[in-house]
Each structure stands twice: as structure tokens, then as C-alpha cells.
C-alpha positions as CSV (number, residue, x, y, z in Angstrom):
1,M,0.1,0.0,0.0
2,S,1.5,3.3,-1.0
3,M,1.7,6.1,1.6
4,S,-1.1,8.5,1.7
5,Q,-2.3,11.5,4.0
6,N,-5.6,9.8,4.2
7,I,-4.4,6.5,5.9
8,T,-4.3,5.8,9.5
9,Y,-1.4,3.7,10.3
10,V,-1.4,1.2,13.2
11,G,1.4,-0.9,14.8
12,L,0.3,-3.8,16.7
13,D,2.6,-5.8,19.2
14,A,0.4,-8.9,19.7
15,H,0.8,-11.5,22.2
16,S,-1.5,-14.3,23.3
17,K,-3.3,-12.3,25.9
18,S,-2.7,-8.6,25.0
19,I,-2.1,-6.4,22.2
20,N,-0.2,-3.0,22.3
21,V,-1.5,-0.5,19.9
22,A,0.4,2.6,18.4
23,V,-1.5,4.8,15.9
24,I,-0.3,7.4,13.6
25,P,-3.5,9.3,12.5
26,A,-4.0,10.4,9.0
27,G,-2.1,13.5,8.2
28,S,0.3,13.1,11.1
29,N,4.0,12.0,11.0
30,T,4.3,10.6,14.6
31,V,2.5,8.2,16.9
32,D,-0.3,10.3,18.6
33,E,-2.0,7.6,20.5
34,E,-1.1,4.3,22.4
35,W,-3.0,1.9,24.4
36,Q,-3.4,-1.8,25.3
37,V,-6.3,-4.1,24.6
38,A,-7.0,-7.7,25.4
39,N,-6.5,-10.1,22.6
40,E,-10.0,-11.4,22.4
41,Q,-12.9,-11.0,19.9
42,R,-14.9,-8.5,22.0
43,S,-11.9,-6.2,22.5
44,L,-10.9,-6.4,18.8
45,R,-14.5,-5.2,17.9
46,R,-14.1,-2.3,20.3
47,L,-10.7,-1.5,18.8
48,S,-11.9,-1.6,15.2
49,K,-14.7,0.9,16.0
50,R,-12.2,3.3,17.7
51,L,-9.7,3.1,15.0
52,L,-12.4,3.7,12.3
53,K,-13.5,6.8,14.1
54,M,-10.2,8.4,13.8
55,G,-10.8,9.6,10.4
56,G,-8.9,8.9,7.1
57,E,-10.2,6.9,4.1
58,T,-8.3,3.6,5.2
59,V,-7.1,2.2,8.5
60,Y,-3.9,0.1,7.8
61,A,-2.5,-2.2,10.5
62,A,0.5,-4.5,10.9
63,Y,1.9,-7.0,13.4
64,E,4.8,-9.5,13.5
65,A,4.4,-13.0,12.3
66,G,4.7,-15.3,15.4
67,P,2.9,-17.9,17.4
68,C,-0.4,-16.0,17.2
69,G,-0.5,-16.9,13.6
70,Y,-3.0,-15.3,11.1
71,A,-6.1,-15.2,13.2
72,L,-5.7,-11.6,14.2
73,K,-5.3,-10.5,10.7
74,R,-8.5,-12.3,9.7
75,S,-10.4,-10.9,12.6
76,L,-9.5,-7.4,11.9
77,E,-10.1,-7.6,8.1
78,A,-13.5,-9.0,8.8
79,L,-14.1,-5.8,11.0
80,G,-13.0,-3.5,8.2
81,I,-9.4,-2.9,9.1
82,E,-6.7,-3.6,6.6
83,C,-4.0,-5.7,8.2
84,D,-0.7,-7.3,7.1
85,V,1.7,-9.6,8.8
86,V,5.4,-8.6,8.8
87,A,8.5,-10.8,8.5
88,P,10.2,-10.4,11.8
89,S,13.7,-11.1,10.5
90,L,13.4,-8.3,7.9
91,I,12.5,-5.5,10.2
92,P,15.2,-2.8,10.1
93,V,17.2,-2.6,13.4
94,K,19.3,0.3,14.8
95,P,22.8,-1.2,15.5
96,G,22.9,0.8,18.9
97,E,19.4,0.0,20.0
98,R,19.5,-2.0,23.2
99,V,16.0,-1.3,24.8
100,K,13.1,-3.4,23.6
101,T,9.6,-3.2,25.2
102,D,6.1,-4.1,23.8
103,K,5.2,-0.3,23.8
104,R,8.3,0.5,21.8
105,D,7.7,-2.4,19.3
106,A,4.3,-1.1,18.6
107,R,5.5,2.4,17.9
108,K,8.4,1.1,15.8
109,L,5.8,-1.0,13.7
110,A,3.6,2.0,13.1
111,T,6.4,4.2,12.1
112,L,8.1,1.7,9.7
113,L,4.6,0.8,8.2
114,R,4.1,4.5,7.3
115,G,7.6,4.8,5.8
116,E,6.9,1.5,3.7
117,L,10.1,-0.2,5.3
118,L,8.4,-3.4,6.3
119,T,8.4,-6.7,4.4
120,M,5.2,-8.4,4.6
121,V,4.7,-12.2,4.5
122,H,2.4,-14.0,2.1
123,P,-0.3,-15.5,4.5
124,P,-2.2,-18.5,3.6
125,N,-6.0,-18.8,3.6
126,E,-7.8,-20.9,6.2
127,R,-7.9,-24.0,3.9
128,E,-4.1,-23.7,3.1
129,E,-3.2,-23.1,6.7
130,A,-5.1,-26.2,7.6
131,L,-3.3,-28.3,5.0
132,R,0.0,-26.9,6.1
133,D,-0.8,-27.9,9.7
134,L,-1.7,-31.5,8.6
135,M,1.8,-31.8,6.9
136,R,3.6,-30.4,9.9
137,A,1.7,-32.9,12.2
138,R,3.1,-35.6,10.2
139,E,6.6,-34.2,10.3
140,D,6.4,-33.9,14.0
141,A,5.3,-37.5,14.3
142,K,8.2,-38.6,12.3
143,K,10.5,-36.8,14.6
144,E,8.8,-38.5,17.7
145,L,9.2,-41.8,15.9
146,M,13.0,-41.2,15.6
147,S,13.2,-40.3,19.3
148,A,11.2,-43.3,20.3
149,R,13.4,-45.7,18.2
150,H,16.5,-44.2,19.8
151,R,15.2,-44.6,23.3
152,L,14.2,-48.3,22.6
153,S,17.3,-49.3,20.9
154,K,19.6,-47.7,23.5
155,M,17.9,-49.6,26.3
156,V,18.2,-52.8,24.4
157,M,21.9,-52.1,23.9
158,R,22.4,-51.4,27.5
159,Y,21.2,-54.9,28.5
160,G,23.4,-56.5,26.0
161,Y,20.8,-57.7,23.5
162,R,22.0,-57.6,19.6
163,F,19.8,-58.3,16.7
164,T,21.5,-60.3,14.0
165,G,18.5,-61.3,11.8
166,T,18.9,-58.7,9.0
167,K,21.2,-55.9,8.0
168,G,18.7,-53.1,9.0
169,N,16.7,-52.5,12.1
170,W,13.0,-51.6,12.3
171,T,11.9,-54.2,9.8
172,Q,9.3,-56.8,10.5
173,K,11.8,-59.3,11.6
174,H,13.4,-56.8,14.0
175,M,10.2,-55.8,15.5
176,A,9.1,-59.4,16.0
177,W,12.5,-59.9,17.6
178,L,11.9,-56.9,20.0
179,R,8.5,-58.2,21.1
180,Q,9.8,-61.4,22.4
181,L,12.6,-59.9,24.5
182,K,12.3,-60.7,28.2
183,F,14.1,-58.9,31.1
184,S,15.0,-60.5,34.4
185,E,14.0,-57.5,36.4
186,S,10.2,-56.6,36.4
187,H,11.0,-52.8,36.4
188,A,13.2,-53.1,33.3
189,Q,10.5,-55.2,31.5
190,Y,7.8,-52.6,32.5
191,A,10.0,-49.7,31.2
192,F,10.8,-51.7,27.8
193,D,7.2,-52.5,27.2
194,N,6.2,-48.9,27.7
195,Y,8.9,-47.8,25.2
196,L,7.7,-50.5,22.7
197,L,4.0,-49.4,23.1
198,S,4.9,-45.7,22.5
199,L,6.8,-46.7,19.3
200,E,3.8,-48.8,18.0
201,Q,1.4,-45.9,18.8
202,I,3.6,-43.4,16.9
203,E,3.7,-45.7,13.9
204,E,0.0,-46.1,14.0
205,R,-0.4,-42.4,14.1
206,I,1.9,-41.8,11.1
207,G,-0.1,-44.4,9.3
208,M,-3.2,-42.5,9.8
209,L,-1.8,-39.2,9.0
210,D,-0.3,-40.7,5.7
211,A,-3.8,-42.0,4.7
212,R,-5.2,-38.4,5.3
213,V,-2.3,-36.9,3.3
214,V,-3.1,-39.2,0.4
215,E,-6.9,-38.1,0.6
216,A,-5.8,-34.4,0.6
217,A,-3.6,-35.0,-2.4
218,A,-6.5,-36.2,-4.4
219,E,-8.6,-33.2,-3.8
220,K,-9.3,-30.8,-6.5
221,D,-7.0,-27.9,-5.2
222,C,-3.9,-30.2,-4.7
223,A,-4.2,-33.0,-7.3
224,K,-2.8,-31.1,-10.3
225,L,0.3,-29.6,-8.6
226,V,1.0,-32.8,-6.8
227,G,0.8,-34.7,-10.0
228,W,3.3,-32.5,-11.6
229,L,5.7,-32.6,-8.7
230,R,5.6,-36.5,-8.5
231,C,7.0,-36.4,-12.1
232,F,10.4,-35.7,-10.6
233,R,12.8,-38.3,-9.2
234,G,12.7,-38.5,-5.4
235,I,9.3,-36.6,-5.0
236,D,6.4,-38.7,-4.1
237,T,3.1,-37.8,-2.5
238,V,4.3,-36.6,1.0
239,T,7.1,-34.5,-0.4
240,A,5.0,-33.1,-3.0
241,M,2.2,-32.2,-0.4
242,T,4.8,-30.6,1.8
243,I,5.9,-28.4,-1.0
244,V,2.3,-27.6,-2.0
245,A,1.0,-26.9,1.5
246,E,4.0,-24.8,2.7
247,L,4.2,-22.5,-0.4
248,H,0.5,-22.4,-1.4
249,D,1.0,-19.7,-4.1
250,F,3.9,-20.4,-6.5
251,Q,3.3,-17.3,-8.8
252,R,4.5,-15.0,-6.0
253,F,8.1,-16.1,-7.0
254,S,8.9,-14.1,-10.1
255,N,11.9,-16.2,-11.1
256,P,13.8,-19.4,-9.9
257,E,16.4,-17.2,-7.9
258,A,13.6,-15.8,-5.8
259,F,12.4,-19.2,-5.0
260,M,15.8,-20.5,-4.1
261,S,16.5,-17.5,-1.9
262,Y,13.2,-17.9,-0.1
263,L,14.1,-21.5,0.9
264,G,17.5,-20.4,2.1
265,L,19.4,-22.5,-0.4
266,T,21.5,-19.5,-1.9
267,P,25.1,-19.0,-0.4
268,S,25.5,-16.2,2.0
269,E,27.9,-13.5,1.0
270,Y,30.0,-10.7,2.7
271,S,31.4,-8.1,0.4
272,S,33.2,-5.1,1.6
273,G,36.2,-2.9,0.6
274,G,36.8,-4.9,-2.7
275,R,36.8,-8.2,-1.1
276,S,34.1,-10.8,-1.5
277,K,33.4,-13.9,0.5
278,R,30.7,-16.5,0.0
279,G,29.9,-18.8,2.8
280,S,27.4,-21.6,3.5
281,I,23.8,-21.2,2.6
282,T,21.7,-18.7,4.4
283,K,19.1,-21.1,5.8
284,T,16.5,-18.4,5.9
285,G,12.9,-18.8,4.7
286,N,10.9,-22.1,4.8
287,S,13.0,-24.9,6.5
288,H,10.2,-27.5,5.8
289,V,10.6,-27.3,2.1
290,R,14.4,-26.9,2.3
291,R,14.4,-30.2,4.2
292,V,12.5,-32.2,1.8
293,L,14.3,-30.9,-1.2
294,V,17.7,-31.8,0.3
295,E,16.3,-35.3,1.0
296,A,15.1,-35.6,-2.6
297,A,18.5,-34.4,-3.9
298,W,20.1,-37.5,-2.7
299,N,18.3,-39.4,-5.4
300,Y,20.3,-37.6,-8.1
301,N,23.6,-39.3,-7.3
302,H,22.3,-42.3,-9.4
303,R,22.4,-42.4,-13.1
304,P,19.4,-41.0,-14.8
305,S,16.6,-43.5,-15.3
306,V,12.9,-43.9,-15.4
307,G,11.9,-46.9,-13.4
308,I,8.5,-48.6,-13.3
309,T,7.4,-46.5,-10.3
310,L,8.3,-43.3,-11.6
311,K,6.7,-44.2,-15.0
312,K,3.5,-44.9,-13.3
313,R,3.5,-41.5,-11.6
314,R,3.9,-39.8,-14.9
315,V,0.9,-41.4,-16.5
316,G,-1.5,-38.5,-17.7
317,Q,0.9,-35.6,-16.7
318,P,1.8,-32.9,-19.1
319,A,4.6,-33.5,-21.5
320,A,6.3,-30.1,-20.7
321,V,6.5,-31.1,-16.9
322,I,8.0,-34.5,-17.8
323,A,10.5,-32.9,-20.0
324,I,11.6,-30.5,-17.3
325,A,11.8,-33.5,-14.9
326,D,14.1,-35.4,-17.3
327,R,16.3,-32.3,-17.8
328,A,16.6,-32.2,-14.0
329,Q,17.7,-35.8,-13.9
330,Q,20.5,-35.2,-16.5
331,R,21.7,-32.0,-15.2
332,L,21.6,-32.7,-11.4
333,Y,23.3,-36.1,-11.8
334,K,26.1,-34.4,-13.7
335,K,26.4,-31.8,-11.1
336,Y,26.5,-34.2,-8.2
337,K,29.2,-36.3,-9.8
338,R,31.2,-33.2,-10.8
339,M,31.2,-31.8,-7.2
340,T,32.1,-35.1,-5.5
341,E,34.4,-36.7,-8.0
342,G,35.8,-33.7,-9.9
343,H,36.0,-31.0,-7.1
344,K,36.1,-33.6,-4.2
345,K,33.4,-31.9,-2.2
346,P,31.7,-33.7,0.7
347,P,28.6,-35.6,-0.4
348,N,26.3,-33.4,1.8
349,I,27.5,-30.2,0.3
350,A,26.9,-31.6,-3.1
351,A,23.4,-32.6,-2.1
352,V,22.6,-29.1,-0.9
353,A,23.9,-27.6,-4.2
354,V,21.7,-30.2,-6.2
355,A,18.7,-29.2,-4.0
356,R,19.1,-25.6,-5.0
357,E,19.0,-26.3,-8.6
358,L,16.2,-28.8,-8.1
359,A,14.3,-25.9,-6.7
360,G,14.7,-24.1,-9.9
361,F,13.4,-27.0,-12.0
362,I,10.5,-27.3,-9.6
363,W,9.7,-23.6,-10.1
364,A,9.8,-24.1,-13.9
365,A,7.4,-27.2,-13.6
366,L,4.9,-25.4,-11.4
367,N,4.9,-22.4,-13.6
368,H,5.1,-24.0,-16.9
369,E,1.6,-23.0,-18.0
370,F,2.2,-19.4,-17.1
371,I,5.7,-19.5,-18.9
372,H,4.2,-20.9,-22.1
373,A,1.3,-18.3,-21.9
374,S,3.5,-15.3,-21.7
375,A,6.2,-16.6,-24.3
């Protein structure tokens, strides 16, 4: 929104129970009014009425993205207040500023909002946010599964048991072996049974979440994009749904570089006084998508091929998307081999570099209709 003398600017420092409000009235250059309200619907209605009575054609508010989510934005917009959510990491900071209070934060937001110095996040709608929460619930359950497996395996190791049935653990044979273990001490047996029960419950939860994710992937608003993404090697339903749910609007990235930067996959850089130094990736932006892309990137250390499973996933998909996915296989395999064998880079660094370029191919695939239409 461009700056105008007919706009009332409002900075909101929002917390779970309270909101500090700072207002720059229309035609003013400084904060003229400040107060605090409860973060509840009744108080928000009174707040909106008070702000709308202050004059000006529009009331424009902003608050920092955080644990309060987007509920405050939706509530205020329903009450007639334009509201945006600010990226906290991109708020300008004075190097010598050492005092931070809720009141100061609200004043700062109002002032920077009026000066158009804030970077807004792209909020999902309620449907998109619900889908994102579903994918994050599955991700959390996978983390819990890893912790449960670690606890169980370490206890078994402490008591001197060793599984020799197969090379890998957590197979059906391994789980059958765990279930028949007996401990001489009743307390140890009780603890072991508790760990095992917890593991089985988490596995059941993940199975239920996976089934729900598959159902969501088949819904109209996801099916097309998920189908396109599954044309890529290393990307199946869960990874595709993570990308779709976390990003929810791909056309906001005007080019592949902007997409890579948003995912934190671009190298950091410090240039000063004629010297330039590039470091590791920035790791800013969306860590969930960055994680699944790095996981997918490991599949490109194998020679390009289209196996039976990938061929089935590509049935009925656009030829343009399949062509992009094939080019990705060729280029990313060469890049991985060149980095690991030619430049002797560690495999994990090569995988991150491959993930960065994979993001570019994904951007092209998800925007292929728009690209061809504008060509």
C-alpha cells in the first residue's frame, strides 16, 4: 500500500493475551495515541470501532508474524481494518538500539509501516493453513518416531541384546524380535514394554496421517500440482504435499532465484572494501521445504533413469512437466558427480547444491503454464 495522507497507520505488538496499539493518525507523522487491549474478539471489535472513528479513508495495521498466527489478521479484516503480517527477521534494526519493550515495538511498527519499510509475508487462507498444519503434524510425528526408536534401541543395547537377523533395524523381523525380548527385572520389563508401546502408537499415528495426506492430495485444489511434482525423481506424495502446503502460491516467486532465496538455499555473501567472501547457505525462509528438497536431492547421485514406479507416476501428466523433470535428472546427476568426484566436495555439500538447482526445476514445472502463456 502506498503512503497517503488519508491513511491511519497502526502498529500492533500482539501476544496471546494482550495487544499493544500505536496509532499514527491520517495526516500526522508521529505516533499520537497508544494503548493496550486484550487479545479477544470482543476487545477487537471495540478496537476496530475506535480506529475507524479516527478519520482517514483507510485504517492500515500490521503486526509481526509469530505464534499468534493469522487469526488476528483475519479478525481485523472482517471488522473493516486492512491488516498485514510482517516478517520479523526483515524489520530494520538500529545497531545501537538496546532497549526493547512491547510499547516501543508497537511504535516502531507503526512508524516503519508509514515509511513503507516493512516486508510483508504472504499469508495462507484458512484452507491452506489447515493443509500446512496437517503436513507439519506428520513431520512432528516422524521426529517423535525417531526419538522413540533411539530410546528403545539404547535400552536394548544397555542390556546386552544384539539383533543379527537382518542388516537393517525396524523391519518386520526386527520388530518381532523386540516383542519377544524378556528382562529378568520386572521394572526393566515394564520400562521396555512402555517404550515399545509408545513406538507402536506413533507408527499407527503416522499411518493414519499418511492416509489423510493421500486423501488431501487427491482433492481438486492439490491434485494437479501434486501430479506435476511427482514427475520428479525423489518426489512422491508426501514430499509433493509438503511443497504445495508450505508454499501455497507459486506465482509470487517471479523467478527461480527468488524461490531458491526464499528456501534459504542460496550461498551467504559478505562483500566489503573490494573483497568478496561467499559462505554456506543462508538457511532463511521455509525450512520444511528446504529439508524435503535436500532429501530428494540425494536421489540424483544415481544415473538418470525412469523406473516402473516413476513411469506410473507420470501417466497422464503434461509432456512439458515430464521434459523438465528429465532435464533435471540429466543436469543434477552431472552436477553431483562433478562436485563429489571432480572437485572432491563432501557428499552433503553436493546434495545441498543439487537441492538448490532442483528448486529451480520445480519452479519451472509449477509455472510452466504461465511461462508458455507469456512466451
